[in-house]
C-alpha positions as CSV (number, residue, x, y, z in Angstrom):
1,M,-0.4,4.0,101.0
2,S,-2.1,2.7,97.6
3,E,0.8,0.1,96.9
4,I,-0.3,-1.7,100.3
5,Y,-2.5,-4.7,99.9
6,V,-4.6,-5.2,102.7
7,I,-6.0,-8.6,103.7
8,L,-8.7,-9.0,106.5
9,L,-8.3,-12.2,108.6
10,T,-11.8,-12.3,110.6
11,A,-14.4,-14.6,112.3
12,R,-17.0,-11.9,111.0
13,G,-18.2,-13.6,107.7
14,Q,-21.6,-11.5,107.3
15,T,-22.5,-9.9,104.1
16,F,-22.4,-6.8,105.9
17,D,-18.9,-7.4,107.4
18,R,-17.2,-8.4,103.9
19,Q,-18.9,-5.3,102.3
20,N,-17.6,-2.8,105.0
21,G,-14.4,-4.4,104.9
22,L,-13.7,-4.1,101.3
23,A,-15.3,-0.6,101.4
24,V,-12.8,0.9,103.7
25,G,-10.2,-0.4,101.6
26,A,-9.1,-4.2,102.2
27,D,-8.3,-5.8,99.0
28,L,-9.1,-9.6,100.3
29,F,-11.6,-10.7,103.0
30,L,-10.9,-14.0,104.6
31,T,-12.9,-15.5,106.9
32,K,-12.5,-18.1,109.6
33,P,-11.9,-21.1,109.2
34,F,-9.5,-20.3,106.4
35,R,-6.9,-22.2,104.9
36,P,-2.9,-21.2,105.7
37,R,-2.3,-22.3,102.1
38,E,-4.6,-20.0,101.0
39,I,-3.0,-17.2,102.4
40,L,0.4,-18.4,101.5
41,T,-0.7,-18.8,97.9
42,K,-2.3,-15.2,97.4
43,S,0.9,-13.7,99.4
44,Q,3.3,-15.3,96.6
45,E,0.9,-14.1,94.0
46,I,0.9,-10.5,95.4
47,L,4.3,-10.5,95.7
48,G,4.9,-12.2,92.2
49,L,6.9,-15.0,93.4
50,N,4.5,-17.7,91.8
């Protein structure tokens, strides 16, 4: 499962929430409101499509 990239999209933006999300294995933590373009760009980067 180490090759699976996990992005958390959440409304919980406290430092504690971010730290916990990253501690349990998330690779990226995005809080609302997030920009769809940001997700698309990061997804393309992860997949090597840029």
